[in-house]
N, C-alpha and C positions, 0 to 999 in steps of 0.2 A: 504494499500500499504506499502511496505517495501522498503526503500531506503538504500543502502550501499554506504557510501562515499569513494571515492578515496582520497589519500593524496592531490592531486591537487585541489580538491573541498574545503578542509579545508584551504589550503594555499591561494586560491583565496579569500576566505571569510576574512581571517585575514589580508591579504595584500591589500584588497579592489581592487582586479583585476577585469577584465572583467568577467561577470558571477556570481559575488558575490550576486547579487539580486536574482538569481535563487536558489542559496544555502540557502539564508535567507528565501525565500518562503517555501522551503522544511522544514526547521527547524520550521517555524511558523506553518505549517500544523501539525508537530509532537506535538506542544504545544496545538493547537486548536482542533484536530481531534483524537478521540480515536483509529481509525483504521489506523493511520499513524505512522510508526515506522522508526526511523533513526538510523543506526548502522555504525560502522567502525571496521574493523579487526585490531587487535592490531599490525599486521605487517604493515598496512598502517599508523597507528598512529606513529609507530617508524619512518617511513619516514618523517612525519611532524616534530616530535620532533628533530631528528638529524639534519634536515635542519635548524631549528631555533637555535639550539645549535651552529652550524657552523656560521650562519649569525649574531646572536645577543648575543651569550654567554649563558651559562647554566642558570643563574638566570632569564633572560628575557624569555628564552625558557620554563622554569618551570612555569612562570606566564601565558604564552600562554596555556600551557598544563592544568593548573588549569581552565582556561576559557572554554576549550573544555570539561573538566569533568563536568562543571556546565551547559553546554548546553544540550538540549534534545537529546543526542546521547548515544546510548548503545554501550559500547566497548566490542567487542567479543574477549575474551582473549584466548579461546581454539580453536584449529583447529582440528576438528574431521576427521575420516578416509574418509567419503564421500567428504569433502571439500579438503583435501590434495591430494586425488586421482584425483579429477577433476582438481584441480590446476596443478597437474603434467601433466595431459593430455593436458591442455590448453597451458602450457609452452612449451611442446614438439611440439605442432601443430602450434603455432603462435609466432611471435617475440614480446614477452612481458616480463617484469620483473617478478621475483618470487612473489613479493609483489602484483603486479597487477593481476597475475593469481590467487592468494589467494583471493583478493578482489572480483574479478568476480565470482570465484567459491563459495564464501560465499553468494553473491547475488543470484546465481542460486539455492543454497541449501535452501535459505529462500523464494524462488519464488518471489524475489524482483528484483529491478533494481540497476545496478552499476552506480553511479553518477560520471562522469569523463569528461575530455576534451582531454584525451590522444588519439592521432590519431592511436596509435598502435592497438586499438580495432576495427578499421574499417573492417579488414579482418574477424575477428571473428563474427562481426555483420552480414556481408554479407554472410558468409558461414554457420553460425549456428543460426542466428537470436538471438545472445546473448542479454541479457536484459540490454541495455545501455540507460541511460538518460543523454544526452549531456547537461551540464550546460552552455556551450559556444561552438562555433564551434570547432571541434577537430583540434588539432595541432599535426603534426608528431614530433617525438623526434628530437631535434637539429634544428627544424624550429623556426625562429625568431618570 
């Protein structure tokens, strides 16, 4: 199984938010099972990093980034044509950010699942059976 993490999955793990145990379990599988791979698109990683730079400052954010690099997570640094074309289609069809469209398209290209809690994916799941693994119940953007 291939899991592609959304920024919110990493943030939940670091901030010990609801759903962190599910993300921990996925990372443990990646360590324990040869057929389990965990990835994150560099675009989603940018979301994580800039959020922590804003919240905690550059030095603390860099420390968090180093912990992510040490985890069993493959960072996908290149966005190939099939991924950016599918991400463009998803962005045009659904109300989602460019980063989220790239993350979902990456998961689709790897025949994996996108690990998220963003409610913006509910329509894509319903209409396209998008490969989503909810690490906690989905929340709509702006919902408390």
